[in-house]
C-alpha positions as CSV (number, residue, x, y, z in Angstrom):
1,X,12.4,15.2,6.2
2,X,10.1,14.8,3.2
3,X,9.8,17.9,1.0
4,X,6.1,18.8,0.4
5,X,5.9,19.7,-3.3
6,X,3.4,22.1,-5.0
7,X,0.9,20.8,-7.6
8,X,2.9,22.6,-10.3
9,X,6.0,20.5,-9.5
10,X,4.3,17.4,-11.1
11,X,3.9,19.1,-14.6
12,X,7.3,17.7,-15.9
13,X,6.2,14.2,-14.9
14,X,2.5,14.0,-15.9
15,X,2.0,17.0,-18.2
16,X,0.2,20.3,-17.8
17,X,-3.2,19.0,-18.9
18,X,-3.4,16.5,-16.1
19,X,-2.7,19.2,-13.5
20,X,-5.2,21.6,-15.0
21,X,-7.8,18.9,-14.7
22,X,-7.1,18.6,-11.0
23,X,-7.8,22.3,-10.5
24,X,-11.0,22.1,-12.4
25,X,-12.3,19.1,-10.4
26,X,-11.2,20.7,-7.1
27,X,-13.5,23.7,-7.8
28,X,-16.5,21.4,-7.5
29,X,-15.4,20.1,-4.1
30,X,-14.3,23.4,-2.4
31,X,-16.4,24.3,0.6
32,X,-16.6,20.6,1.8
33,X,-14.5,19.3,4.6
34,X,-13.0,15.8,3.9
35,X,-12.2,14.0,7.2
36,X,-10.0,10.9,6.9
37,X,-9.9,8.5,9.8
38,X,-7.6,5.5,10.1
39,X,-5.8,3.5,12.8
40,X,-2.2,4.7,12.7
41,X,-0.2,7.9,11.7
42,X,2.9,6.0,10.6
43,X,3.9,2.7,9.2
44,X,2.2,0.9,6.3
45,X,0.8,2.1,3.0
46,X,-2.3,3.8,4.2
47,X,-0.5,6.3,6.5
48,X,2.0,6.9,3.7
49,X,-0.7,7.7,1.2
50,X,-2.5,10.1,3.6
51,X,0.8,11.8,4.5
52,X,1.3,12.8,0.9
53,X,-2.2,13.2,-0.5
54,X,-3.7,15.4,2.1
55,X,-1.2,18.3,1.7
56,X,-1.7,18.2,-2.0
57,X,-5.5,18.3,-1.7
58,X,-5.1,21.4,0.5
59,X,-2.9,23.0,-2.1
60,X,-5.9,22.5,-4.5
61,X,-8.1,24.4,-2.0
62,X,-9.7,21.4,-0.5
63,X,-10.2,21.3,3.3
64,X,-8.8,17.8,3.9
65,X,-7.9,16.6,7.4
66,X,-6.8,13.4,9.1
67,X,-7.6,11.9,12.5
68,X,-6.5,8.6,14.1
69,X,-8.6,6.3,16.3
70,X,-7.3,5.2,19.7
71,X,-6.8,1.6,20.5
72,X,-4.7,-0.6,22.9
73,X,-2.5,-3.6,22.1
74,X,-5.4,-6.0,22.5
75,X,-7.5,-4.1,20.0
76,X,-4.8,-4.1,17.4
77,X,-4.2,-7.9,17.9
78,X,-7.9,-8.4,17.2
79,X,-7.9,-6.1,14.2
80,X,-4.8,-7.9,12.8
81,X,-6.7,-11.2,13.1
82,X,-9.7,-9.5,11.3
83,X,-7.3,-8.3,8.6
84,X,-5.9,-11.8,8.1
85,X,-9.3,-13.3,8.0
86,X,-10.5,-10.9,5.4
87,X,-7.5,-12.0,3.3
88,X,-8.5,-15.6,3.5
89,X,-6.5,-16.9,6.5
90,X,-8.4,-19.3,8.8
91,X,-7.9,-17.6,12.1
92,X,-9.9,-18.0,15.3
93,X,-11.8,-14.8,16.2
94,X,-14.2,-15.2,19.2
95,X,-17.4,-13.5,20.0
96,X,-15.6,-11.8,22.9
97,X,-13.0,-10.5,20.4
98,X,-15.6,-9.0,18.2
99,X,-17.4,-7.4,21.2
100,X,-14.0,-5.9,22.3
101,X,-13.5,-4.6,18.8
102,X,-16.9,-2.9,18.8
103,X,-16.3,-1.5,22.3
104,X,-13.2,0.3,21.2
105,X,-15.0,1.7,18.1
106,X,-17.9,2.8,20.4
107,X,-15.5,4.7,22.7
108,X,-13.9,6.4,19.7
109,X,-17.4,7.3,18.4
110,X,-18.1,9.0,21.7
111,X,-14.7,10.7,22.0
112,X,-13.9,11.8,18.4
113,X,-15.1,15.0,16.8
114,X,-17.0,14.2,13.6
115,X,-16.8,17.4,11.6
116,X,-16.4,16.3,7.9
117,X,-18.9,16.8,5.2
118,X,-17.4,13.7,3.7
119,X,-16.2,11.0,6.2
120,X,-13.4,8.9,4.6
121,X,-12.9,5.8,6.8
122,X,-9.9,3.6,6.1
123,X,-9.9,-0.2,6.5
124,X,-11.6,-2.4,9.1
125,X,-10.2,-1.0,12.3
126,X,-12.5,2.1,12.5
127,X,-15.3,0.6,10.4
128,X,-17.9,0.7,13.2
129,X,-17.6,4.5,13.4
130,X,-20.5,4.4,10.9
131,X,-22.7,4.1,14.0
132,X,-22.3,7.9,14.1
133,X,-24.0,8.3,10.8
134,X,-27.5,8.5,12.3
135,X,-26.4,11.7,14.0
136,X,-24.8,13.1,10.9
137,X,-27.5,12.6,8.3
138,X,-26.3,15.3,5.9
139,X,-22.8,13.9,5.8
140,X,-21.6,11.3,3.3
141,X,-19.7,8.3,4.5
142,X,-17.1,6.4,2.5
143,X,-15.3,3.2,3.6
144,X,-11.9,2.8,1.9
145,X,-10.8,-0.9,1.9
146,X,-7.1,-1.2,1.1
147,X,-7.0,-5.0,1.4
148,X,-8.0,-8.0,-0.7
149,X,-11.6,-9.0,-0.1
150,X,-11.8,-11.6,-2.9
151,X,-11.7,-14.8,-0.6
152,X,-12.5,-13.7,2.9
153,X,-13.3,-15.8,5.9
154,X,-17.1,-15.5,5.5
155,X,-18.1,-15.4,9.1
156,X,-16.0,-12.2,9.6
157,X,-17.2,-10.8,6.2
158,X,-20.8,-11.4,7.3
159,X,-20.1,-9.6,10.6
160,X,-18.6,-6.6,8.9
161,X,-21.3,-6.4,6.2
162,X,-23.6,-5.0,8.8
163,X,-21.4,-1.9,8.9
164,X,-20.1,-1.9,5.3
165,X,-23.6,-1.7,3.8
166,X,-24.4,1.5,5.7
167,X,-21.7,3.5,3.9
168,X,-22.6,5.7,1.0
169,X,-19.7,4.4,-1.0
170,X,-17.1,1.6,-0.8
171,X,-13.7,2.2,-2.4
172,X,-11.6,-0.8,-3.4
173,X,-8.3,-1.0,-5.1
174,X,-9.0,-3.5,-7.9
175,X,-12.0,-4.8,-9.9
176,X,-11.3,-8.3,-8.6
177,X,-12.2,-7.1,-5.1
178,X,-15.8,-6.1,-6.0
179,X,-18.3,-8.2,-4.2
180,X,-21.7,-9.1,-5.6
181,X,-22.9,-10.0,-2.1
182,X,-22.5,-6.4,-0.8
183,X,-25.6,-4.1,-1.0
184,X,-23.4,-1.1,-1.4
185,X,-22.1,1.0,-4.3
186,X,-18.4,0.1,-5.0
187,X,-15.9,2.4,-6.6
188,X,-12.4,1.4,-7.9
189,X,-9.6,3.7,-7.0
190,X,-6.1,2.1,-7.0
191,X,-3.5,3.4,-4.6
192,X,-0.5,5.4,-5.8
193,X,3.0,6.6,-5.1
194,X,4.3,10.2,-5.0
195,X,7.3,10.4,-7.4
196,X,8.6,13.5,-5.5
197,X,8.7,12.0,-2.0
198,X,11.9,11.0,-0.4
199,X,11.1,7.4,-1.0
200,X,10.7,7.8,-4.8
201,X,12.6,10.9,-6.0
202,X,15.9,10.7,-7.8
203,X,19.0,10.3,-5.5
204,X,22.6,11.1,-6.1
205,X,24.7,8.0,-6.6
206,X,27.0,9.1,-3.7
207,X,24.0,9.0,-1.4
208,X,22.9,5.5,-2.7
209,X,26.5,4.2,-2.2
210,X,26.7,5.6,1.3
211,X,23.5,4.0,2.4
212,X,24.4,0.6,0.8
213,X,27.8,0.8,2.5
214,X,26.2,1.5,5.9
215,X,24.2,-1.8,5.7
216,X,27.3,-3.8,4.7
217,X,26.0,-4.7,1.2
218,X,28.5,-5.1,-1.6
219,X,27.5,-2.7,-4.4
220,X,29.8,-4.5,-6.9
221,X,27.8,-7.8,-6.8
222,X,24.2,-8.4,-7.9
223,X,21.5,-7.6,-5.3
224,X,18.0,-9.1,-5.1
225,X,15.7,-7.2,-2.7
226,X,12.3,-7.5,-1.1
227,X,11.1,-4.5,0.9
228,X,7.9,-5.0,2.9
229,X,6.5,-5.0,6.4
230,X,7.6,-8.2,8.2
231,X,4.3,-10.0,7.7
232,X,3.5,-13.6,7.0
233,X,1.5,-12.6,3.9
234,X,4.7,-11.1,2.4
235,X,6.2,-14.6,2.6
236,X,9.8,-13.7,3.4
237,X,10.6,-17.3,4.2
238,X,9.6,-18.2,0.6
239,X,12.1,-15.5,-0.7
240,X,14.9,-17.1,1.4
241,X,14.1,-20.5,0.0
242,X,14.2,-19.2,-3.6
243,X,17.5,-17.4,-2.9
244,X,19.1,-20.6,-1.6
245,X,18.1,-22.6,-4.7
246,X,19.3,-19.9,-7.2
247,X,22.4,-19.2,-5.1
248,X,23.7,-22.7,-6.0
249,X,24.3,-21.5,-9.6
250,X,24.4,-17.7,-9.4
251,X,26.4,-15.3,-7.2
252,X,24.2,-12.6,-5.7
253,X,23.1,-11.1,-2.4
254,X,19.6,-11.0,-0.8
255,X,18.2,-8.1,1.1
256,X,15.1,-8.4,3.2
257,X,14.3,-4.9,4.5
258,X,11.2,-3.6,6.2
259,X,9.6,-2.4,9.4
260,X,6.3,-2.5,11.2
261,X,3.3,-0.4,11.9
262,X,1.8,0.6,15.2
263,X,-1.4,-1.3,14.4
264,X,0.4,-4.5,13.4
265,X,1.7,-6.5,16.4
266,X,2.9,-9.6,14.5
267,X,6.0,-7.9,12.9
268,X,8.5,-8.6,15.6
269,X,7.8,-12.3,15.6
270,X,8.2,-12.6,11.9
271,X,11.4,-10.6,12.0
272,X,12.8,-12.9,14.7
273,X,11.8,-16.0,12.7
274,X,13.6,-15.0,9.5
275,X,16.7,-13.7,11.4
276,X,17.1,-17.1,13.0
277,X,16.6,-18.8,9.6
278,X,19.4,-17.0,7.8
279,X,21.9,-16.9,10.6
280,X,25.4,-17.5,9.3
281,X,24.9,-16.5,5.7
282,X,26.9,-13.3,5.0
283,X,25.1,-12.7,1.7
284,X,21.6,-12.4,3.3
285,X,21.0,-8.9,4.8
286,X,18.0,-8.6,7.2
287,X,17.4,-4.9,7.8
288,X,14.8,-3.7,10.3
289,X,14.0,-0.1,9.2
290,X,12.5,2.3,11.7
291,X,9.6,4.5,10.7
292,X,10.7,7.4,8.4
293,X,13.4,5.4,6.6
294,X,12.3,6.7,3.2
295,X,15.7,7.6,1.8
296,X,17.0,4.2,2.9
297,X,14.2,2.4,1.1
298,X,14.8,4.5,-2.0
299,X,18.5,3.8,-2.0
300,X,18.0,0.0,-1.5
301,X,15.6,-0.2,-4.4
302,X,17.8,1.9,-6.7
303,X,20.9,-0.2,-5.8
304,X,19.1,-3.5,-6.5
305,X,19.6,-5.6,-9.6
306,X,16.1,-7.1,-9.2
307,X,13.3,-6.5,-6.8
308,X,11.0,-9.3,-5.5
309,X,7.6,-9.2,-4.0
310,X,6.8,-12.8,-2.9
311,X,3.4,-12.1,-1.3
312,X,0.8,-14.8,-0.8
313,X,-1.8,-12.0,-0.4
314,X,-1.5,-8.4,-1.3
315,X,-4.1,-5.5,-1.1
316,X,-2.2,-3.6,-3.8
317,X,1.6,-3.7,-3.2
318,X,3.0,-0.2,-3.3
319,X,6.5,-1.6,-2.9
320,X,6.0,-3.0,-6.4
321,X,4.9,0.4,-7.6
322,X,8.0,2.0,-6.0
323,X,10.4,-0.4,-7.6
324,X,8.8,-0.2,-11.1
325,X,9.0,3.6,-10.9
326,X,12.7,3.2,-10.3
327,X,12.9,1.2,-13.6
328,X,13.9,-2.0,-11.8
329,X,12.8,-5.4,-13.1
330,X,10.3,-6.8,-10.6
331,X,9.4,-10.4,-10.0
332,X,6.2,-10.6,-8.0
333,X,3.4,-13.0,-7.1
334,X,0.3,-12.8,-9.2
335,X,-1.9,-11.9,-6.3
336,X,-4.1,-8.9,-5.2
337,X,-3.4,-5.7,-7.0
338,X,0.0,-6.7,-8.3
339,X,-1.3,-7.9,-11.7
340,X,-2.8,-4.4,-12.2
341,X,0.8,-3.1,-12.1
342,X,2.7,-5.8,-14.0
343,X,2.0,-6.9,-17.6
344,X,3.8,-10.2,-17.6
345,X,7.1,-10.2,-19.5
346,X,6.5,-6.6,-20.5
347,X,6.5,-4.4,-17.4
348,X,7.7,-7.1,-15.0
349,X,7.3,-10.7,-14.2
350,X,4.4,-12.5,-12.5
351,X,4.8,-15.8,-10.8
352,X,2.5,-18.4,-9.3
353,X,5.0,-20.8,-7.7
354,X,8.4,-20.8,-6.1
355,X,9.8,-22.7,-9.1
356,X,8.6,-19.8,-11.4
357,X,10.2,-17.3,-9.0
358,X,13.5,-19.2,-9.1
359,X,13.4,-19.5,-12.9
360,X,12.8,-15.7,-13.5
361,X,15.3,-14.8,-10.9
362,X,18.0,-16.7,-12.7
363,X,16.9,-15.2,-16.0
364,X,16.9,-11.6,-14.9
365,X,20.3,-12.0,-13.1
366,X,21.9,-13.5,-16.2
367,X,20.4,-11.1,-18.8
368,X,21.0,-7.4,-18.1
369,X,19.4,-6.3,-21.4
370,X,16.2,-8.2,-20.6
371,X,16.2,-6.7,-17.1
372,X,16.6,-3.2,-18.5
373,X,13.7,-3.5,-20.9
374,X,11.4,-4.8,-18.2
375,X,12.4,-1.9,-15.9
376,X,11.9,0.8,-18.6
377,X,8.4,-0.5,-19.4
378,X,7.5,-0.8,-15.8
379,X,8.4,2.8,-15.1
380,X,6.2,4.1,-18.0
381,X,3.3,1.9,-16.8
382,X,3.5,3.5,-13.4
383,X,3.8,7.0,-14.8
384,X,0.6,6.5,-16.7
385,X,-1.5,4.8,-14.1
386,X,-0.2,4.8,-10.5
387,X,1.1,8.2,-9.6
388,X,-0.5,10.4,-6.9
389,X,-1.9,12.9,-9.5
390,X,-4.2,10.2,-10.9
391,X,-5.1,9.1,-7.4
392,X,-6.1,12.7,-6.5
393,X,-8.1,13.0,-9.7
394,X,-10.1,9.9,-8.9
395,X,-10.7,11.1,-5.3
396,X,-11.9,14.5,-6.5
397,X,-14.3,12.9,-8.8
398,X,-15.7,10.8,-6.0
399,X,-15.9,13.8,-3.6
400,X,-17.6,15.8,-6.4
401,X,-20.2,13.2,-6.9
402,X,-20.9,12.9,-3.2
403,X,-21.1,16.7,-2.6
404,X,-23.2,17.7,-5.6
405,X,-24.0,14.7,-7.7
406,X,-22.6,16.3,-10.9
407,X,-19.2,14.7,-11.2
408,X,-19.2,11.3,-12.8
409,X,-16.8,8.7,-11.5
410,X,-14.4,7.0,-14.0
411,X,-15.7,3.6,-15.0
412,X,-19.3,4.1,-13.7
């Protein structure tokens, strides 16, 4: 079970001045209730962020809470299609689908208790809860979009604009996601990882070896790993193709590990597809991790020689952040929020094609010194920019601005 640290526990990592700034910002927010609402309590980056950030906000004296909307399998299939459409995939979404989507939101609007002074709504699934705003005029509403909106399917974007533009603030993960066609104030707050969580804290080598052993992976040979939800946008099939090309000249193993989320119904199909594709190769390890496998993820990343993230679309890519924090060389697609995290050939490697992925995979596997330098630089870049303390600071600035208009947001 994840240990919940105190704010003071982060001082050795980020310094005392950073922690004192959080206390000072929190004073301007105290007395306000922050109500977070999303679509699932486990699986995926949003639930993971909320699980860690809300207890720390409370330790700062902020009344932060978390509620989850109710939806059936049909609703989550529709919202997965909306998610895919917003990330540029051409998927059919009918008028009936959108009516069903709104009906589930309407039911949640009627059944949920809206008690927050600041309503923090996460991603498209609960976006239409903004209909409740007319009954809560003194409350501020924030829509937090964790996905890439740079090239959406425009008919779906136009449909959602009717709801997005009614929010007081829109929070996005990267400057490249800002949209000029939105009549709404947009704020940039990148996601973060918690360096003291089970997924990211230091592990004894004995524990790492035990977990690797359990999965049948040879700790004495190089390991390339991609850890992600089983999702078509994570492009696991592309990773397998790159592995097969590099394997012709380099001995190493491939690990594809991940799981699903309760609001993502496509995962089992993707898992079945890649399992069939690699059948018979003893050096490819497909690992379906249940919810809560944080120590396993941590150990797999720490045991890896190189970590891959071969996404075709990526809202931010916290698995990249996690691997960089563990000082691992990361080879990742130059999409979404990944270029915020990787300075090419300094804190990691960015690729735009399978040929480039294969080239850098060979280079990293054959040059341990180069791999080590990339890893060290990547860890420091994450320490300075993508840890949970910076995330809390940005949120407190936003909450302060919304609650009293006196706290200026970074970058505005």
